[in-house]
C-alpha positions in Angstrom: -156.8 -54.0 36.7 -154.3 -51.5 38.2 -151.8 -54.7 38.9 -151.1 -55.4 35.0 -150.2 -52.2 34.1 -147.9 -51.7 37.4 -146.0 -54.8 35.9 -145.8 -53.7 32.0 -143.8 -50.2 33.5 -141.6 -52.4 35.2 -140.7 -54.4 32.2 -140.3 -51.2 30.3 -138.0 -49.4 33.2 -135.9 -52.7 33.0 -135.5 -52.6 29.1 -133.9 -49.5 28.8 -131.4 -49.8 31.8 -130.3 -52.9 29.8 -130.0 -50.6 26.8 -128.3 -47.9 28.4 -125.5 -50.4 30.0 -124.8 -51.9 26.6 -124.7 -48.6 24.7 -122.2 -47.5 27.6 -119.7 -50.9 27.0 -119.9 -49.9 23.5 -118.5 -46.5 23.6 -115.9 -47.7 26.0 -114.6 -50.1 23.2 -111.5 -48.5 21.7 -112.5 -50.0 18.6 -115.5 -47.7 18.6 -113.7 -44.6 18.9 -114.5 -42.2 16.1 -111.3 -39.3 15.2 -112.1 -37.4 12.3 -108.8 -37.1 10.3 -108.0 -35.3 6.8 -109.0 -37.4 3.6 -105.6 -37.9 2.6 -103.3 -40.5 0.5 -99.8 -41.1 0.2 -99.6 -39.2 -2.8 -101.5 -36.0 -1.2 -105.1 -34.6 -1.6 -106.0 -33.1 -5.0 -108.1 -30.0 -4.8 -108.6 -26.6 -6.1 -107.1 -22.9 -5.0 -106.7 -19.5 -5.9 -103.3 -17.8 -6.7 -104.3 -14.9 -4.9 -106.4 -16.5 -2.4 -105.0 -19.7 -1.0 -107.0 -20.4 1.7 -109.5 -21.4 -1.1 -110.1 -24.7 -1.4 -112.8 -26.8 -3.3 -113.1 -30.4 -4.8 -114.0 -29.3 -8.7 -112.7 -26.7 -11.0 -114.3 -23.7 -11.0 -114.1 -19.6 -10.0 -112.7 -18.1 -6.8 -115.7 -17.0 -4.7 -113.7 -14.3 -3.3 -112.3 -12.6 -6.8 -113.3 -14.6 -9.4 -110.1 -15.9 -10.7 -109.9 -19.2 -12.5 -109.3 -22.0 -9.4 -105.7 -23.9 -10.0 -105.3 -27.3 -9.9 -102.8 -28.4 -6.9 -101.9 -31.4 -4.8 -101.7 -31.1 -0.8 -98.6 -32.9 0.5 -99.0 -36.1 1.9 -100.2 -36.1 6.1 -97.1 -37.4 8.2 -98.1 -40.8 9.5 -97.4 -40.9 13.4 -96.4 -44.6 13.4 -93.4 -44.0 10.9 -90.8 -42.3 12.8 -88.3 -41.5 10.0 -91.5 -39.6 8.2 -91.4 -37.0 10.8 -87.8 -36.1 9.9 -88.4 -35.7 6.5 -87.7 -31.7 5.3 -90.8 -29.3 5.0 -91.1 -28.1 1.3 -93.2 -26.9 -1.5 -94.8 -28.3 -4.7 -96.5 -26.0 -7.1 -97.7 -26.8 -10.5 -95.1 -26.6 -13.3 -97.7 -25.1 -15.3 -98.1 -22.4 -12.8 -93.9 -22.0 -12.3 -93.9 -21.1 -16.1 -96.7 -18.3 -15.6 -94.6 -17.1 -12.8 -91.4 -17.1 -14.5 -89.5 -18.8 -12.0 -86.0 -19.7 -12.9 -83.2 -22.2 -11.2 -79.4 -22.2 -11.6 -77.1 -24.9 -10.9 -74.5 -23.7 -7.9 -71.2 -23.8 -8.6 -67.8 -22.6 -7.2 -66.3 -19.5 -6.5 -63.3 -20.2 -9.3 -63.6 -19.0 -12.5 -64.1 -15.7 -13.8 -66.3 -14.6 -10.8 -63.0 -14.3 -8.4 -60.9 -12.8 -10.7 -58.1 -11.1 -9.3 -57.3 -11.6 -5.7 -60.1 -9.5 -3.9 -63.6 -10.2 -3.5 -65.5 -7.1 -2.1 -68.1 -6.3 0.8 -71.1 -3.9 -0.1 -71.8 -1.4 2.3 -73.3 1.9 2.4 -72.1 5.0 3.8 -72.0 8.8 3.6 -70.2 12.2 3.0 -69.0 13.8 6.2 -66.6 16.3 7.3 -63.4 15.7 7.9 -63.3 16.4 12.0 -59.4 17.1 11.9 -60.1 20.3 9.6 -62.4 22.0 11.8 -61.4 25.0 13.3 -63.1 27.7 15.9 -62.6 31.0 15.8 -62.3 32.9 19.4 -61.4 36.4 20.8 -58.3 36.8 23.5 -60.0 39.6 24.4 -63.3 40.8 25.9 -65.4 43.3 24.1 -68.5 44.1 21.8 -68.9 42.5 18.2 -68.7 45.7 15.9 -68.5 44.5 12.4 -69.4 40.5 11.2 -68.0 39.9 7.6 -70.1 36.4 7.6 -74.0 36.3 8.0 -75.0 32.6 7.8 -74.0 29.1 8.3 -72.6 27.7 4.6 -71.1 31.2 3.9 -67.8 30.4 2.3 -64.5 32.5 3.6 -60.6 32.5 2.2 -57.8 32.1 4.6 -56.6 35.6 5.9 -60.4 37.2 5.3 -61.1 39.5 8.3 -64.3 37.7 10.0 -65.2 40.2 12.6 -63.8 43.7 14.5 -64.6 43.6 18.1 -64.3 46.9 20.0 -62.2 46.0 23.4 -61.7 48.4 26.2 -59.2 45.9 27.7 -57.2 46.1 24.4 -57.2 50.1 24.6 -56.3 50.2 28.2 -53.4 47.6 27.1 -52.0 50.2 24.3 -52.1 53.4 26.7 -50.0 51.4 28.5 -47.0 50.8 26.5 -47.5 54.5 25.1 -47.1 55.4 28.8 -43.9 52.9 29.5 -42.3 54.6 26.2 -42.2 58.3 27.5 -41.2 56.7 30.6 -38.0 54.6 29.2 -38.5 52.2 31.8 -37.6 48.7 29.7 -39.2 46.5 32.2 -42.4 48.3 32.0 -42.2 48.3 28.1 -41.6 44.8 27.8 -44.7 44.0 29.8 -47.0 46.4 28.2 -45.8 44.5 24.9 -46.2 41.1 26.7 -49.9 41.7 27.7 -50.6 43.1 23.8 -49.5 39.7 22.6 -51.9 37.7 24.8 -54.4 40.0 23.6 -53.5 38.8 20.1 -52.7 41.5 18.5 -48.9 43.2 17.2 -47.1 44.7 19.8 -44.6 46.8 17.6 -46.7 48.4 15.0 -47.5 51.8 16.4 -51.1 51.2 16.2 -53.4 52.8 18.9 -56.8 51.6 18.0 -59.2 49.9 20.5 -60.7 47.5 17.7 -59.6 43.6 17.1 -59.5 42.3 13.5 -60.4 38.6 13.5 -59.5 37.0 10.5 -59.8 33.3 9.2 -57.2 30.7 9.6 -58.1 28.7 6.7 -60.3 28.5 4.0 -63.9 26.9 3.8 -67.3 27.3 5.2 -69.2 28.2 8.4 -70.1 25.2 10.0 -71.4 27.0 13.2 -71.7 31.1 13.7 -72.3 31.9 17.1 -72.1 35.7 17.0 -74.0 38.5 15.9 -73.2 42.2 15.7 -73.8 44.0 19.0 -73.3 40.8 21.0 -70.8 41.3 24.1 -68.3 38.4 24.4 -65.6 37.1 26.6 -62.1 36.1 26.2 -62.3 32.3 24.6 -65.6 32.3 23.9 -66.1 31.1 20.3 -67.2 33.0 17.6 -67.9 31.1 15.0 -66.3 27.5 13.4 -64.9 26.7 10.1 -64.5 23.4 7.9 -62.2 22.9 5.4 -63.7 20.7 2.6 -60.6 19.9 0.9 -60.6 16.7 2.1 -63.5 14.4 3.3 -64.6 11.5 4.9 -66.7 8.8 3.8 -67.8 7.0 6.9 -69.1 3.6 6.0 -71.8 1.2 8.0 -70.4 -2.4 7.6 -73.2 -5.1 8.8 -71.7 -7.1 11.8 -71.4 -10.3 9.9 -69.3 -8.7 7.1 -67.3 -6.5 9.9 -64.3 -9.2 10.2 -63.2 -8.7 6.7 -62.9 -4.8 7.3 -59.2 -3.6 7.8 -57.0 -0.3 8.0 -55.5 -0.3 4.3 -58.1 -2.3 2.6 -59.2 -0.8 -1.1 -62.5 1.2 -1.1 -64.7 2.4 -4.2 -67.3 4.8 -3.4 -70.1 5.4 -6.0 -72.8 8.4 -5.3 -75.8 8.9 -6.9 -74.6 12.6 -6.6 -71.9 12.3 -8.6 -72.6 10.0 -11.2 -70.2 8.4 -13.9 -67.4 8.7 -10.9 -65.8 6.2 -8.9 -63.7 7.4 -6.1 -61.1 5.4 -5.4 -59.7 5.4 -1.8 -58.5 3.3 1.5 -60.0 2.6 5.2 -57.8 4.8 7.3 -59.9 3.9 10.1 -62.2 1.5 11.5 -64.0 2.3 14.7 -63.7 0.3 17.5 -67.1 0.0 18.9 -70.1 -1.7 16.9 -73.5 0.1 17.1 -75.8 -1.5 18.9 -78.7 -0.1 17.5 -78.0 -0.8 13.9 -75.8 -4.0 14.4 -73.0 -2.0 11.8 -69.6 -1.3 12.5 -68.0 1.9 11.2 -65.4 2.5 9.1 -63.4 5.3 7.6 -62.6 6.5 4.1 -60.7 9.7 3.5 -60.7 11.2 0.1 -59.8 14.2 -1.6 -62.6 16.8 -2.7 -61.2 18.0 -5.9 -63.7 20.9 -7.0 -66.1 20.2 -4.2 -68.0 17.8 -5.6 -67.9 15.7 -2.3 -70.5 17.4 -0.1 -71.2 16.5 3.3 -74.7 14.5 3.6 -74.3 13.1 0.3 -75.4 9.1 -0.2 -72.5 6.2 -0.9 -72.5 3.2 -1.9 -68.9 1.1 -1.3 -66.9 -1.7 -2.0 -64.3 -2.5 0.2 -61.8 -5.2 -1.1 -61.3 -8.1 0.7 -58.4 -10.2 0.0 -58.1 -14.2 -0.5 -56.0 -14.6 2.4 -58.2 -12.9 4.9 -61.0 -15.3 4.4 -61.8 -18.4 5.6 -61.6 -20.0 1.9 -60.5 -19.5 -1.1 -63.0 -21.9 -3.4 -66.5 -20.8 -1.5 -69.6 -21.3 -3.3 -71.5 -18.4 -5.3 -74.8 -17.5 -5.8 -76.6 -14.5 -7.6 -77.6 -12.0 -5.1 -81.6 -12.3 -6.0 -81.0 -15.7 -4.9 -80.8 -15.2 -1.5 -84.1 -14.1 0.6 -82.8 -12.1 4.0 -85.6 -11.9 6.4 -83.7 -9.5 8.8 -83.0 -12.6 11.3 -81.6 -15.4 8.8 -80.7 -16.1 5.0 -83.0 -18.6 3.4 -82.2 -19.8 -0.5 -84.7 -22.1 -2.5 -83.5 -25.3 -3.8 -85.1 -26.6 -7.0 -85.5 -30.3 -6.3 -87.3 -30.6 -9.2 -90.8 -32.2 -10.7 -92.4 -29.1 -8.9 -90.6 -29.4 -5.5 -88.8 -26.8 -4.0 -87.1 -27.0 -0.5 -86.3 -23.6 1.7 -83.2 -23.8 2.8 -81.3 -21.9 5.6 -77.2 -20.6 4.4 -74.7 -18.4 5.8 -73.6 -15.9 3.4 -70.2 -14.1 3.1 -68.8 -11.7 0.9 -70.7 -9.9 -2.2 -68.9 -8.7 -5.3 -70.8 -7.8 -8.9 -74.2 -9.2 -7.8 -72.5 -12.9 -6.6 -72.9 -13.7 -3.0 -70.4 -16.1 -1.4 -72.0 -19.4 0.3 -70.2 -20.5 3.7 -72.6 -23.0 4.2 -76.3 -24.7 3.5 -75.2 -25.5 0.0 -73.4 -28.2 -2.1 -72.0 -27.7 -5.2 -74.2 -29.1 -8.1 -77.7 -28.2 -6.2 -80.4 -25.7 -8.2 -81.4 -22.7 -6.8 -84.3 -20.5 -7.4 -83.1 -16.9 -8.7 -86.5 -15.3 -9.5 -89.9 -15.7 -7.9 -88.4 -17.2 -4.8 -90.1 -14.7 -2.6 -93.8 -16.1 -3.8 -92.1 -20.1 -3.0 -91.5 -18.6 0.5 -94.4 -17.1 1.2 -96.1 -20.6 0.4 -93.9 -22.9 2.4 -94.4 -20.4 5.6 -98.6 -21.1 4.3 -97.9 -24.5 4.1 -96.2 -24.5 7.4 -98.7 -22.8 9.1 -101.4 -25.3 7.8 -99.9 -28.5 8.7 -99.3 -26.7 12.4 -102.9 -25.8 12.7 -103.8 -29.0 11.2 -101.8 -31.2 13.8 -103.5 -28.9 16.8 -106.4 -29.7 15.8 -105.6 -33.7 15.1 -104.1 -33.0 19.1 -107.2 -31.4 20.0 -109.8 -34.0 18.9 -107.8 -37.3 20.2 -109.8 -38.8 23.2 
């Protein structure tokens, strides 16, 4: 009775082992390996997405599950075939539905050369920003040559205006009193050597030795007209010889310090013409020229400083005012006199590189890196990266650039998943 049962059990074990061997052989066969791949054809997969939420992908029209907007039709770019080496070398672009292009108001123009009206005259210009600053050559310090105390102070605060020759402070000086008494005694003795020595000491203290004045007070007068930029003394304060009491700045002439980007710095030279426009002085253009280019580049802002000296008629230019400056660059000083030129709105500046969006037609757009040159009248020179006759997008290109970055990220993500699923 037990013997038939044992025979049946042995047959069942043997059958299970045979089935396991067959399955293992089929699993090891490469022809039976299944790798998930995106469902795309040569022209790309048609899907529906949201203009505000591009991560939404649906196979049929409808509404966005996030914001409720109507989904738009879009065709996903075809996947690069790894078996075709030439496919990987093709530049990545962006395809946008023509209806969406029209709704967004995208506009493109044909790239032309810089000849003609855009380059009227012999110069182009570099756009830069700057600020009005005090002419450091017109700053003076007012000091006392004698020790003493400040009895009176005619200026009370920074920013006070003074005139040339105005009395700024009255100093009581025991040293001056002693020097005047020495001169009086020397004159009583009639000794010429003592008289000369006493007068010399008075002159060293900064007072007139021949006016017969016996007062122990010194009147400090302003050497020039200007404003008080530093006030270092107060009434009753004790002072020592050579101690600065205040500083004055003459604002009849001021500087505009311009910060020129490093990429444009080569075109800035001493003697170049410059035009400054200030929001604080509207409808006025201040003409000048570069009178000094600083030798060092600012490592933090990557800019080169240049200086413009201007007459400050009527005191309209106040230190600290913001200025927009155009610096003239002669054609002879540039790499080429016939460079391509595009509107400034066509260039996307990321901080690390400059891009333009090339319109390839039929809704296809290609971001391209370019090297830019001087800027003039809202036009930017293109030194490399473009060719005459190409079309570039001048409005709405930021949306295309964002779409390109998103598409590139999705393609890299899809590639990473494909490699991760491969055996």
